[in-house]
C-alpha positions in Angstrom: 86.4 111.7 -19.4 84.3 112.5 -22.5 81.2 110.3 -22.9 80.0 109.7 -26.5 76.8 108.3 -27.8 78.0 105.2 -29.8 76.0 105.8 -33.0 77.4 109.4 -33.2 81.1 108.8 -32.8 83.1 110.4 -35.5 86.8 109.9 -36.2 88.8 112.2 -38.5 92.5 111.8 -39.1 95.1 113.3 -41.3 98.7 114.2 -41.9 100.2 117.7 -42.4 103.5 119.2 -43.2 104.0 121.7 -40.4 106.9 123.5 -42.0 109.8 123.0 -44.4 112.5 125.6 -43.7 115.5 124.1 -45.3 115.1 125.4 -48.8 114.7 129.0 -47.8 116.9 129.1 -44.7 113.8 129.7 -42.5 113.9 130.3 -38.8 113.6 126.6 -37.8 116.6 125.8 -39.9 118.7 128.7 -38.8 118.5 127.3 -35.2 118.5 130.3 -32.9 116.4 130.7 -29.7 112.8 129.7 -29.1 110.8 129.0 -32.3 107.2 128.0 -32.7 105.1 127.2 -35.8 101.3 126.9 -35.8 99.4 125.2 -38.6 95.6 125.4 -38.8 93.8 122.1 -39.4 90.2 121.9 -40.4 88.1 118.7 -39.9 86.4 117.2 -42.9 83.1 117.7 -41.1 82.3 119.7 -37.9 81.8 117.7 -34.7 78.9 118.4 -32.3 81.4 119.7 -29.7 85.2 120.0 -29.6 86.6 116.5 -30.0 89.6 114.9 -28.3 92.6 115.4 -30.6 96.0 113.7 -30.5 99.0 114.5 -32.7 102.4 112.8 -33.2 105.5 113.6 -35.1 105.4 111.5 -38.3 108.5 112.8 -39.9 111.3 115.0 -38.7 114.5 116.1 -40.3 117.0 117.6 -37.8 120.5 118.8 -38.6 123.4 116.7 -37.3 125.7 118.2 -34.7 122.9 120.0 -32.7 120.7 118.9 -29.9 117.4 117.3 -30.9 114.6 119.2 -29.1 111.0 119.1 -30.2 107.6 119.7 -28.6 104.4 119.0 -30.6 100.9 119.7 -29.3 97.4 120.7 -30.3 95.8 123.9 -29.3 92.6 125.9 -29.8 90.4 122.9 -30.5 86.9 123.8 -31.8 84.1 121.8 -33.5 85.6 122.8 -36.9 89.4 122.3 -36.4 92.5 123.0 -34.3 96.0 124.4 -34.2 98.9 122.0 -34.7 101.9 123.5 -32.8 105.6 122.6 -33.2 108.2 124.2 -30.9 111.9 123.9 -30.5 114.6 125.9 -28.7 118.3 126.4 -28.2 120.7 125.4 -31.0 118.3 122.8 -32.6 118.1 123.1 -36.3 115.0 121.5 -38.0 114.7 121.3 -41.8 111.2 120.0 -41.9 108.5 118.3 -39.8 105.2 116.5 -40.5 102.6 115.3 -38.0 99.7 112.9 -38.0 96.6 113.6 -36.0 93.5 111.8 -34.9 90.3 113.4 -33.7 87.5 111.5 -31.9 84.2 113.1 -30.9 80.5 113.2 -31.1 78.8 114.1 -34.4 75.7 116.0 -34.9 72.5 114.2 -36.0 69.7 115.5 -38.3 67.3 114.5 -35.5 68.9 116.9 -33.0 66.6 119.9 -32.2 67.0 122.8 -29.8 64.2 123.8 -27.3 63.0 126.6 -29.6 62.6 124.0 -32.5 65.6 124.9 -34.5 68.1 122.3 -35.7 71.4 122.0 -33.8 73.4 120.5 -36.7 75.2 122.3 -39.5 
């Protein structure tokens, strides 16, 4: 469990198109084998430490006549951002996908100081 100081809780959220492969017959739309797309997301402001991040599929457009397989997750979470990861496999054909995300974590404070007297904030 991550404990946060109540006056320093920061929440950032957003929505991102992960890919749109339909128009250009991209790999997700061709529907062959394992496919993964990563999208870099940057927070509006850096957190004091890597926050908790949750992502959900907000919109998906799958081809009819194939199995619907999708896995969405977050990876490589840092103070500044994270990777949004969408994966599918088998014969699944995906035209486009968009995800919403929410990050909750502790923010820096101008009154934070390190032992050597330097500021810890941005």
